[in-house]
C-alpha positions as CSV (number, residue, x, y, z in Angstrom):
1,M,9.0,12.4,-3.3
2,K,6.3,14.5,-5.2
3,L,3.2,12.9,-5.9
4,S,0.8,14.7,-8.5
5,L,-2.5,14.5,-7.9
6,D,-5.8,15.4,-10.0
7,D,-8.2,17.8,-8.4
8,E,-10.6,15.1,-7.7
9,T,-8.4,12.9,-6.1
10,Y,-7.5,15.3,-4.1
11,A,-10.5,16.3,-2.9
12,I,-11.4,12.9,-1.9
13,L,-8.2,12.7,0.4
14,R,-8.9,16.0,1.8
15,E,-12.4,14.9,2.7
16,E,-10.8,11.8,4.4
17,S,-8.1,13.3,6.2
18,D,-10.7,16.3,7.5
19,R,-12.5,13.3,9.1
20,L,-9.8,11.5,10.1
21,G,-8.5,14.6,11.6
22,I,-4.8,14.0,10.1
23,R,-2.9,16.0,6.9
24,V,-3.0,14.8,3.6
25,P,0.3,13.4,3.2
26,Q,0.1,11.3,6.5
27,L,-2.9,10.0,5.0
28,I,-1.1,8.9,1.8
29,R,1.6,8.1,4.3
30,N,-0.4,5.6,6.2
31,M,-2.4,4.4,3.2
32,C,1.1,3.1,1.5
33,Q,2.6,1.7,4.4
34,N,-0.9,-0.5,4.6
35,L,-0.8,-1.1,1.2
36,A,2.9,-2.3,2.0
37,K,2.0,-4.8,4.9
38,H,-1.3,-6.6,3.0
39,V,1.3,-7.3,-0.1
40,Q,3.8,-8.4,2.0
41,Q,1.2,-10.4,4.2
42,R,-0.3,-12.0,0.8
43,N,3.0,-12.8,-0.3
44,E,4.0,-14.9,2.3
45,Q,0.9,-17.1,1.8
46,Q,0.5,-17.6,-1.4
47,P,2.9,-19.9,-3.0
48,H,5.0,-18.6,-5.6
49,P,3.9,-19.8,-9.1
50,T,7.3,-21.0,-10.4
51,G,7.3,-23.2,-7.9
52,R,9.8,-21.5,-5.6
53,N,9.0,-20.2,-2.4
54,N,9.2,-16.3,-2.0
55,D,12.8,-16.2,-0.9
56,G,14.1,-17.3,-4.3
57,Q,14.7,-21.1,-3.0
58,Q,13.2,-24.4,-4.9
59,K,10.8,-26.1,-2.8
60,N,11.1,-29.3,-1.9
């Protein structure tokens, strides 16, 4: 996948990647994986607004 970033965003990511000692693509990959993990954890903890479980089953 190709990601297009503006100069300011890339500069911020570059500074952070330099501070952590990793390359920008790895930093972006790590950020996406962490975000996905947190979203999944949040979804498992919160009830579905339609009264269904997160797996689509109707609650009793």
